TORKOL-4160 file (C-alpha; in steps of 0.2 Angstrom, whole numbers, padded with zeros to 4 digits, m for minus):
377
<pt num="1" X="0048" Y="0274" Z="0196"/>
<pt num="2" X="0052" Y="0257" Z="0189"/>
<pt num="3" X="0056" Y="0246" Z="0201"/>
<pt num="4" X="0075" Y="0241" Z="0204"/>
<pt num="5" X="0082" Y="0225" Z="0198"/>
<pt num="6" X="0084" Y="0214" Z="0212"/>
<pt num="7" X="0094" Y="0199" Z="0215"/>
<pt num="8" X="0093" Y="0185" Z="0226"/>
<pt num="9" X="0109" Y="0181" Z="0236"/>
<pt num="10" X="0105" Y="0162" Z="0237"/>
<pt num="11" X="0103" Y="0149" Z="0223"/>
<pt num="12" X="0086" Y="0144" Z="0217"/>
<pt num="13" X="0081" Y="0125" Z="0214"/>
<pt num="14" X="0072" Y="0121" Z="0196"/>
<pt num="15" X="0055" Y="0119" Z="0206"/>
<pt num="16" X="0058" Y="0135" Z="0216"/>
<pt num="17" X="0041" Y="0146" Z="0214"/>
<pt num="18" X="0051" Y="0161" Z="0210"/>
<pt num="19" X="0060" Y="0153" Z="0193"/>
<pt num="20" X="0049" Y="0162" Z="0181"/>
<pt num="21" X="0052" Y="0179" Z="0189"/>
<pt num="22" X="0070" Y="0177" Z="0192"/>
<pt num="23" X="0072" Y="0172" Z="0172"/>
<pt num="24" X="0064" Y="0187" Z="0167"/>
<pt num="25" X="0075" Y="0200" Z="0180"/>
<pt num="26" X="0094" Y="0205" Z="0176"/>
<pt num="27" X="0102" Y="0196" Z="0190"/>
<pt num="28" X="0118" Y="0199" Z="0200"/>
<pt num="29" X="0121" Y="0183" Z="0211"/>
<pt num="30" X="0129" Y="0189" Z="0225"/>
<pt num="31" X="0133" Y="0183" Z="0244"/>
<pt num="32" X="0130" Y="0194" Z="0257"/>
<pt num="33" X="0137" Y="0196" Z="0275"/>
<pt num="34" X="0127" Y="0197" Z="0292"/>
<pt num="35" X="0120" Y="0212" Z="0297"/>
<pt num="36" X="0133" Y="0213" Z="0313"/>
<pt num="37" X="0146" Y="0214" Z="0298"/>
<pt num="38" X="0153" Y="0194" Z="0301"/>
<pt num="39" X="0157" Y="0190" Z="0284"/>
<pt num="40" X="0163" Y="0172" Z="0278"/>
<pt num="41" X="0179" Y="0169" Z="0271"/>
<pt num="42" X="0175" Y="0164" Z="0255"/>
<pt num="43" X="0160" Y="0179" Z="0254"/>
<pt num="44" X="0171" Y="0188" Z="0240"/>
<pt num="45" X="0165" Y="0204" Z="0249"/>
<pt num="46" X="0179" Y="0216" Z="0255"/>
<pt num="47" X="0176" Y="0230" Z="0268"/>
<pt num="48" X="0181" Y="0248" Z="0265"/>
<pt num="49" X="0174" Y="0260" Z="0280"/>
<pt num="50" X="0174" Y="0276" Z="0269"/>
<pt num="51" X="0159" Y="0271" Z="0260"/>
<pt num="52" X="0144" Y="0280" Z="0268"/>
<pt num="53" X="0134" Y="0272" Z="0279"/>
<pt num="54" X="0115" Y="0274" Z="0278"/>
<pt num="55" X="0105" Y="0282" Z="0291"/>
<pt num="56" X="0089" Y="0289" Z="0295"/>
<pt num="57" X="0080" Y="0275" Z="0285"/>
<pt num="58" X="0062" Y="0281" Z="0280"/>
<pt num="59" X="0048" Y="0268" Z="0274"/>
<pt num="60" X="0033" Y="0275" Z="0264"/>
<pt num="61" X="0021" Y="0272" Z="0251"/>
<pt num="62" X="0018" Y="0254" Z="0259"/>
<pt num="63" X="0008" Y="0242" Z="0251"/>
<pt num="64" X="0002" Y="0225" Z="0252"/>
<pt num="65" X="0018" Y="0217" Z="0241"/>
<pt num="66" X="0028" Y="0234" Z="0240"/>
<pt num="67" X="0037" Y="0250" Z="0249"/>
<pt num="68" X="0049" Y="0265" Z="0245"/>
<pt num="69" X="0064" Y="0267" Z="0256"/>
<pt num="70" X="0076" Y="0280" Z="0257"/>
<pt num="71" X="0089" Y="0287" Z="0270"/>
<pt num="72" X="0101" Y="0299" Z="0272"/>
<pt num="73" X="0121" Y="0298" Z="0271"/>
<pt num="74" X="0137" Y="0307" Z="0272"/>
<pt num="75" X="0142" Y="0315" Z="0255"/>
<pt num="76" X="0161" Y="0306" Z="0256"/>
<pt num="77" X="0163" Y="0293" Z="0242"/>
<pt num="78" X="0146" Y="0294" Z="0239"/>
<pt num="79" X="0150" Y="0293" Z="0219"/>
<pt num="80" X="0157" Y="0277" Z="0220"/>
<pt num="81" X="0141" Y="0269" Z="0227"/>
<pt num="82" X="0135" Y="0257" Z="0214"/>
<pt num="83" X="0124" Y="0245" Z="0224"/>
<pt num="84" X="0111" Y="0245" Z="0238"/>
<pt num="85" X="0111" Y="0228" Z="0249"/>
<pt num="86" X="0095" Y="0226" Z="0258"/>
<pt num="87" X="0091" Y="0214" Z="0271"/>
<pt num="88" X="0074" Y="0212" Z="0273"/>
<pt num="89" X="0066" Y="0198" Z="0284"/>
<pt num="90" X="0051" Y="0193" Z="0293"/>
<pt num="91" X="0050" Y="0200" Z="0311"/>
<pt num="92" X="0053" Y="0185" Z="0323"/>
<pt num="93" X="0037" Y="0177" Z="0333"/>
<pt num="94" X="0044" Y="0170" Z="0348"/>
<pt num="95" X="0030" Y="0155" Z="0343"/>
<pt num="96" X="0035" Y="0155" Z="0324"/>
<pt num="97" X="0043" Y="0140" Z="0317"/>
<pt num="98" X="0058" Y="0149" Z="0312"/>
<pt num="99" X="0064" Y="0134" Z="0300"/>
<pt num="100" X="0048" Y="0136" Z="0290"/>
<pt num="101" X="0054" Y="0148" Z="0276"/>
<pt num="102" X="0071" Y="0146" Z="0278"/>
<pt num="103" X="0073" Y="0144" Z="0260"/>
<pt num="104" X="0065" Y="0160" Z="0256"/>
<pt num="105" X="0079" Y="0172" Z="0250"/>
<pt num="106" X="0078" Y="0188" Z="0259"/>
<pt num="107" X="0095" Y="0197" Z="0258"/>
<pt num="108" X="0092" Y="0208" Z="0238"/>
<pt num="109" X="0105" Y="0219" Z="0230"/>
<pt num="110" X="0100" Y="0233" Z="0220"/>
<pt num="111" X="0108" Y="0244" Z="0208"/>
<pt num="112" X="0110" Y="0263" Z="0214"/>
<pt num="113" X="0096" Y="0272" Z="0209"/>
<pt num="114" X="0090" Y="0290" Z="0215"/>
<pt num="115" X="0079" Y="0288" Z="0231"/>
<pt num="116" X="0066" Y="0285" Z="0237"/>
<pt num="117" X="0067" Y="0266" Z="0228"/>
<pt num="118" X="0053" Y="0255" Z="0226"/>
<pt num="119" X="0054" Y="0237" Z="0233"/>
<pt num="120" X="0042" Y="0226" Z="0226"/>
<pt num="121" X="0040" Y="0207" Z="0222"/>
<pt num="122" X="0027" Y="0195" Z="0226"/>
<pt num="123" X="0038" Y="0181" Z="0229"/>
<pt num="124" X="0046" Y="0190" Z="0246"/>
<pt num="125" X="0033" Y="0201" Z="0253"/>
<pt num="126" X="0017" Y="0194" Z="0259"/>
<pt num="127" X="0003" Y="0207" Z="0265"/>
<pt num="128" X="m0001" Y="0212" Z="0285"/>
<pt num="129" X="0016" Y="0206" Z="0290"/>
<pt num="130" X="0030" Y="0214" Z="0301"/>
<pt num="131" X="0046" Y="0216" Z="0293"/>
<pt num="132" X="0063" Y="0221" Z="0299"/>
<pt num="133" X="0075" Y="0230" Z="0285"/>
<pt num="134" X="0094" Y="0235" Z="0286"/>
<pt num="135" X="0105" Y="0243" Z="0271"/>
<pt num="136" X="0121" Y="0244" Z="0266"/>
<pt num="137" X="0130" Y="0255" Z="0252"/>
<pt num="138" X="0141" Y="0245" Z="0242"/>
<pt num="139" X="0154" Y="0247" Z="0226"/>
<pt num="140" X="0157" Y="0234" Z="0214"/>
<pt num="141" X="0174" Y="0230" Z="0209"/>
<pt num="142" X="0180" Y="0226" Z="0192"/>
<pt num="143" X="0185" Y="0209" Z="0197"/>
<pt num="144" X="0168" Y="0205" Z="0202"/>
<pt num="145" X="0169" Y="0209" Z="0222"/>
<pt num="146" X="0161" Y="0222" Z="0232"/>
<pt num="147" X="0167" Y="0235" Z="0245"/>
<pt num="148" X="0154" Y="0237" Z="0258"/>
<pt num="149" X="0148" Y="0249" Z="0272"/>
<pt num="150" X="0143" Y="0245" Z="0289"/>
<pt num="151" X="0124" Y="0240" Z="0291"/>
<pt num="152" X="0112" Y="0254" Z="0295"/>
<pt num="153" X="0101" Y="0254" Z="0309"/>
<pt num="154" X="0088" Y="0240" Z="0307"/>
<pt num="155" X="0068" Y="0247" Z="0304"/>
<pt num="156" X="0054" Y="0240" Z="0308"/>
<pt num="157" X="0038" Y="0240" Z="0296"/>
<pt num="158" X="0022" Y="0231" Z="0292"/>
<pt num="159" X="0014" Y="0229" Z="0276"/>
<pt num="160" X="m0003" Y="0233" Z="0269"/>
<pt num="161" X="m0021" Y="0225" Z="0268"/>
<pt num="162" X="m0027" Y="0219" Z="0251"/>
<pt num="163" X="m0031" Y="0234" Z="0241"/>
<pt num="164" X="m0048" Y="0235" Z="0230"/>
<pt num="165" X="m0038" Y="0228" Z="0217"/>
<pt num="166" X="m0032" Y="0215" Z="0224"/>
<pt num="167" X="m0050" Y="0210" Z="0230"/>
<pt num="168" X="m0057" Y="0213" Z="0212"/>
<pt num="169" X="m0044" Y="0199" Z="0207"/>
<pt num="170" X="m0050" Y="0187" Z="0220"/>
<pt num="171" X="m0069" Y="0192" Z="0217"/>
<pt num="172" X="m0066" Y="0190" Z="0199"/>
<pt num="173" X="m0059" Y="0172" Z="0202"/>
<pt num="174" X="m0073" Y="0167" Z="0214"/>
<pt num="175" X="m0085" Y="0171" Z="0201"/>
<pt num="176" X="m0077" Y="0158" Z="0190"/>
<pt num="177" X="m0084" Y="0143" Z="0200"/>
<pt num="178" X="m0098" Y="0151" Z="0209"/>
<pt num="179" X="m0109" Y="0140" Z="0198"/>
<pt num="180" X="m0129" Y="0141" Z="0196"/>
<pt num="181" X="m0140" Y="0150" Z="0209"/>
<pt num="182" X="m0154" Y="0142" Z="0221"/>
<pt num="183" X="m0167" Y="0150" Z="0230"/>
<pt num="184" X="m0165" Y="0153" Z="0250"/>
<pt num="185" X="m0178" Y="0162" Z="0260"/>
<pt num="186" X="m0168" Y="0163" Z="0277"/>
<pt num="187" X="m0152" Y="0168" Z="0285"/>
<pt num="188" X="m0148" Y="0158" Z="0299"/>
<pt num="189" X="m0134" Y="0158" Z="0314"/>
<pt num="190" X="m0128" Y="0142" Z="0322"/>
<pt num="191" X="m0123" Y="0143" Z="0341"/>
<pt num="192" X="m0122" Y="0136" Z="0357"/>
<pt num="193" X="m0138" Y="0135" Z="0368"/>
<pt num="194" X="m0127" Y="0147" Z="0382"/>
<pt num="195" X="m0124" Y="0160" Z="0368"/>
<pt num="196" X="m0143" Y="0163" Z="0366"/>
<pt num="197" X="m0146" Y="0164" Z="0385"/>
<pt num="198" X="m0131" Y="0178" Z="0387"/>
<pt num="199" X="m0139" Y="0188" Z="0372"/>
<pt num="200" X="m0155" Y="0188" Z="0381"/>
<pt num="201" X="m0147" Y="0190" Z="0399"/>
<pt num="202" X="m0134" Y="0203" Z="0396"/>
<pt num="203" X="m0139" Y="0214" Z="0377"/>
<pt num="204" X="m0156" Y="0216" Z="0377"/>
<pt num="205" X="m0160" Y="0201" Z="0367"/>
<pt num="206" X="m0149" Y="0209" Z="0353"/>
<pt num="207" X="m0134" Y="0200" Z="0345"/>
<pt num="208" X="m0121" Y="0212" Z="0345"/>
<pt num="209" X="m0107" Y="0212" Z="0331"/>
<pt num="210" X="m0091" Y="0207" Z="0335"/>
<pt num="211" X="m0073" Y="0210" Z="0329"/>
<pt num="212" X="m0072" Y="0197" Z="0314"/>
<pt num="213" X="m0058" Y="0183" Z="0316"/>
<pt num="214" X="m0041" Y="0180" Z="0305"/>
<pt num="215" X="m0049" Y="0166" Z="0296"/>
<pt num="216" X="m0047" Y="0168" Z="0276"/>
<pt num="217" X="m0034" Y="0176" Z="0266"/>
<pt num="218" X="m0019" Y="0182" Z="0275"/>
<pt num="219" X="m0021" Y="0201" Z="0267"/>
<pt num="220" X="m0041" Y="0202" Z="0269"/>
<pt num="221" X="m0044" Y="0219" Z="0275"/>
<pt num="222" X="m0058" Y="0214" Z="0285"/>
<pt num="223" X="m0050" Y="0201" Z="0296"/>
<pt num="224" X="m0046" Y="0210" Z="0313"/>
<pt num="225" X="m0055" Y="0225" Z="0309"/>
<pt num="226" X="m0073" Y="0223" Z="0304"/>
<pt num="227" X="m0088" Y="0220" Z="0318"/>
<pt num="228" X="m0102" Y="0211" Z="0310"/>
<pt num="229" X="m0112" Y="0195" Z="0314"/>
<pt num="230" X="m0110" Y="0179" Z="0304"/>
<pt num="231" X="m0124" Y="0171" Z="0297"/>
<pt num="232" X="m0125" Y="0158" Z="0282"/>
<pt num="233" X="m0137" Y="0155" Z="0268"/>
<pt num="234" X="m0132" Y="0141" Z="0260"/>
<pt num="235" X="m0146" Y="0127" Z="0256"/>
<pt num="236" X="m0149" Y="0110" Z="0252"/>
<pt num="237" X="m0151" Y="0105" Z="0235"/>
<pt num="238" X="m0165" Y="0092" Z="0238"/>
<pt num="239" X="m0174" Y="0101" Z="0249"/>
<pt num="240" X="m0171" Y="0119" Z="0248"/>
<pt num="241" X="m0169" Y="0122" Z="0267"/>
<pt num="242" X="m0153" Y="0126" Z="0278"/>
<pt num="243" X="m0145" Y="0110" Z="0282"/>
<pt num="244" X="m0146" Y="0101" Z="0297"/>
<pt num="245" X="m0128" Y="0098" Z="0302"/>
<pt num="246" X="m0118" Y="0113" Z="0309"/>
<pt num="247" X="m0100" Y="0116" Z="0316"/>
<pt num="248" X="m0105" Y="0129" Z="0329"/>
<pt num="249" X="m0119" Y="0123" Z="0338"/>
<pt num="250" X="m0134" Y="0112" Z="0340"/>
<pt num="251" X="m0145" Y="0128" Z="0342"/>
<pt num="252" X="m0150" Y="0140" Z="0327"/>
<pt num="253" X="m0156" Y="0155" Z="0324"/>
<pt num="254" X="m0166" Y="0160" Z="0308"/>
<pt num="255" X="m0174" Y="0176" Z="0300"/>
<pt num="256" X="m0182" Y="0179" Z="0285"/>
<pt num="257" X="m0170" Y="0186" Z="0273"/>
<pt num="258" X="m0179" Y="0202" Z="0268"/>
<pt num="259" X="m0176" Y="0207" Z="0287"/>
<pt num="260" X="m0157" Y="0209" Z="0284"/>
<pt num="261" X="m0155" Y="0209" Z="0265"/>
<pt num="262" X="m0166" Y="0221" Z="0254"/>
<pt num="263" X="m0163" Y="0238" Z="0243"/>
<pt num="264" X="m0159" Y="0247" Z="0257"/>
<pt num="265" X="m0143" Y="0237" Z="0262"/>
<pt num="266" X="m0127" Y="0237" Z="0252"/>
<pt num="267" X="m0118" Y="0221" Z="0248"/>
<pt num="268" X="m0099" Y="0217" Z="0247"/>
<pt num="269" X="m0087" Y="0205" Z="0240"/>
<pt num="270" X="m0075" Y="0202" Z="0257"/>
<pt num="271" X="m0065" Y="0186" Z="0254"/>
<pt num="272" X="m0063" Y="0171" Z="0244"/>
<pt num="273" X="m0053" Y="0156" Z="0251"/>
<pt num="274" X="m0051" Y="0136" Z="0254"/>
<pt num="275" X="m0044" Y="0127" Z="0270"/>
<pt num="276" X="m0035" Y="0113" Z="0260"/>
<pt num="277" X="m0051" Y="0106" Z="0254"/>
<pt num="278" X="m0061" Y="0104" Z="0239"/>
<pt num="279" X="m0074" Y="0117" Z="0242"/>
<pt num="280" X="m0072" Y="0135" Z="0243"/>
<pt num="281" X="m0078" Y="0149" Z="0254"/>
<pt num="282" X="m0085" Y="0167" Z="0249"/>
<pt num="283" X="m0086" Y="0180" Z="0262"/>
<pt num="284" X="m0100" Y="0193" Z="0260"/>
<pt num="285" X="m0103" Y="0211" Z="0269"/>
<pt num="286" X="m0123" Y="0216" Z="0270"/>
<pt num="287" X="m0122" Y="0233" Z="0277"/>
<pt num="288" X="m0138" Y="0245" Z="0281"/>
<pt num="289" X="m0135" Y="0260" Z="0270"/>
<pt num="290" X="m0125" Y="0275" Z="0281"/>
<pt num="291" X="m0121" Y="0263" Z="0293"/>
<pt num="292" X="m0102" Y="0263" Z="0303"/>
<pt num="293" X="m0101" Y="0246" Z="0294"/>
<pt num="294" X="m0106" Y="0252" Z="0276"/>
<pt num="295" X="m0094" Y="0269" Z="0276"/>
<pt num="296" X="m0081" Y="0254" Z="0283"/>
<pt num="297" X="m0083" Y="0244" Z="0267"/>
<pt num="298" X="m0086" Y="0256" Z="0254"/>
<pt num="299" X="m0066" Y="0262" Z="0257"/>
<pt num="300" X="m0059" Y="0244" Z="0255"/>
<pt num="301" X="m0071" Y="0231" Z="0248"/>
<pt num="302" X="m0079" Y="0230" Z="0228"/>
<pt num="303" X="m0097" Y="0233" Z="0231"/>
<pt num="304" X="m0110" Y="0221" Z="0222"/>
<pt num="305" X="m0124" Y="0225" Z="0212"/>
<pt num="306" X="m0136" Y="0216" Z="0225"/>
<pt num="307" X="m0148" Y="0213" Z="0210"/>
<pt num="308" X="m0137" Y="0205" Z="0198"/>
<pt num="309" X="m0120" Y="0197" Z="0206"/>
<pt num="310" X="m0113" Y="0178" Z="0204"/>
<pt num="311" X="m0115" Y="0175" Z="0223"/>
<pt num="312" X="m0131" Y="0182" Z="0232"/>
<pt num="313" X="m0146" Y="0190" Z="0225"/>
<pt num="314" X="m0161" Y="0201" Z="0229"/>
<pt num="315" X="m0174" Y="0206" Z="0217"/>
<pt num="316" X="m0192" Y="0208" Z="0216"/>
<pt num="317" X="m0204" Y="0198" Z="0207"/>
<pt num="318" X="m0224" Y="0200" Z="0206"/>
<pt num="319" X="m0221" Y="0212" Z="0222"/>
<pt num="320" X="m0210" Y="0200" Z="0231"/>
<pt num="321" X="m0195" Y="0199" Z="0236"/>
<pt num="322" X="m0184" Y="0184" Z="0229"/>
<pt num="323" X="m0169" Y="0179" Z="0236"/>
<pt num="324" X="m0155" Y="0167" Z="0227"/>
<pt num="325" X="m0138" Y="0160" Z="0232"/>
<pt num="326" X="m0124" Y="0152" Z="0222"/>
<pt num="327" X="m0122" Y="0133" Z="0223"/>
<pt num="328" X="m0105" Y="0129" Z="0223"/>
<pt num="329" X="m0096" Y="0139" Z="0235"/>
<pt num="330" X="m0100" Y="0139" Z="0255"/>
<pt num="331" X="m0107" Y="0159" Z="0259"/>
<pt num="332" X="m0102" Y="0166" Z="0274"/>
<pt num="333" X="m0112" Y="0184" Z="0276"/>
<pt num="334" X="m0107" Y="0197" Z="0289"/>
<pt num="335" X="m0120" Y="0209" Z="0293"/>
<pt num="336" X="m0114" Y="0224" Z="0301"/>
<pt num="337" X="m0129" Y="0229" Z="0313"/>
<pt num="338" X="m0135" Y="0221" Z="0329"/>
<pt num="339" X="m0149" Y="0208" Z="0326"/>
<pt num="340" X="m0164" Y="0207" Z="0339"/>
<pt num="341" X="m0168" Y="0189" Z="0341"/>
<pt num="342" X="m0186" Y="0195" Z="0341"/>
<pt num="343" X="m0186" Y="0197" Z="0323"/>
<pt num="344" X="m0182" Y="0176" Z="0320"/>
<pt num="345" X="m0183" Y="0160" Z="0329"/>
<pt num="346" X="m0172" Y="0150" Z="0340"/>
<pt num="347" X="m0173" Y="0130" Z="0340"/>
<pt num="348" X="m0163" Y="0116" Z="0341"/>
<pt num="349" X="m0157" Y="0108" Z="0324"/>
<pt num="350" X="m0159" Y="0088" Z="0323"/>
<pt num="351" X="m0141" Y="0085" Z="0313"/>
<pt num="352" X="m0125" Y="0083" Z="0319"/>
<pt num="353" X="m0110" Y="0096" Z="0325"/>
<pt num="354" X="m0096" Y="0094" Z="0312"/>
<pt num="355" X="m0081" Y="0104" Z="0321"/>
<pt num="356" X="m0072" Y="0099" Z="0305"/>
<pt num="357" X="m0081" Y="0113" Z="0295"/>
<pt num="358" X="m0078" Y="0128" Z="0306"/>
<pt num="359" X="m0068" Y="0142" Z="0297"/>
<pt num="360" X="m0062" Y="0151" Z="0316"/>
<pt num="361" X="m0047" Y="0157" Z="0313"/>
<pt num="362" X="m0043" Y="0144" Z="0297"/>
<pt num="363" X="m0028" Y="0146" Z="0288"/>
<pt num="364" X="m0030" Y="0147" Z="0269"/>
<pt num="365" X="m0022" Y="0136" Z="0258"/>
<pt num="366" X="m0008" Y="0147" Z="0249"/>
<pt num="367" X="m0006" Y="0134" Z="0237"/>
<pt num="368" X="m0023" Y="0134" Z="0230"/>
<pt num="369" X="m0022" Y="0139" Z="0211"/>
<pt num="370" X="m0041" Y="0143" Z="0210"/>
<pt num="371" X="m0041" Y="0155" Z="0226"/>
<pt num="372" X="m0027" Y="0164" Z="0226"/>
<pt num="373" X="m0019" Y="0179" Z="0217"/>
<pt num="374" X="m0004" Y="0184" Z="0211"/>
<pt num="375" X="0003" Y="0194" Z="0225"/>
<pt num="376" X="0010" Y="0187" Z="0242"/>
<pt num="377" X="m0001" Y="0175" Z="0253"/>
């Protein structure tokens, strides 16, 4: 079904990010009342109780930037309804800044169309975000005023993660800046000495997958869901070896690349982001074929050809496995199975611990044109 035409209920400044979208819509600028029915004297909205009040609100077909909404209503005066008023708001968080998004319009008006009605638009919907929604029915009068019903009950729902389609858009943007490929021979993981001591004492010498944090794109389907172990693989241009500096601890576990990445593993693209910096991060997932991590990724992430992609490759040359990584992005590699420490070595690094480079729960820059796509942040 074609999306309804939606109108903002507050004026947009010339610099508004919604401006181009608004130009292409047939708008009816109106001022809406609050949910509790209080109306300002100059609202231009009259009240007539006989208009049916929506009830039994149903939300379905939820994506990262759209949803379908339907409801029941009495047949009385139903034929007089010309518009629906939709009050869509982010669910308040007691720790959130209530003024941060005060300029984002959330009250919409749509012409009355058959239900369910699709509500979409990246200028007001964000992925993986909790919203509340309430609805009024309205009748537009010849003088431009509206007669409205009471507000419906308030319904809560949460938008979805990025789909494979959205992630493929991110992938294509990441490919543009990946740069030339450099050789690598090891994957490495930096941590504090206490971490490795704990692994030896409590996990039988095997590093265990843990749930990925919420760093990166807000709509990433792996955040808070995929279990894995983070590794790095970037090398210094002049030495071909891992850098000696680290934001995560002064002890480094190194493992030969072929132990984790080989023809028996699948490779997936997970995310592309920056943190208000000039350099960008790409998250890749390596999953042994048929493993739980592999099944998780197959349903949600774009799969890459391990021999031919712009980020991390594994190929055989003269009977030897050869590995390359992209030069111009920082790769974060998630391996989805446990890794025994005996497969590699642990040693103290000689460089600095650069905490400024940490990506733990890092927030993506929503204004970066290089690593954002045209859906809600």
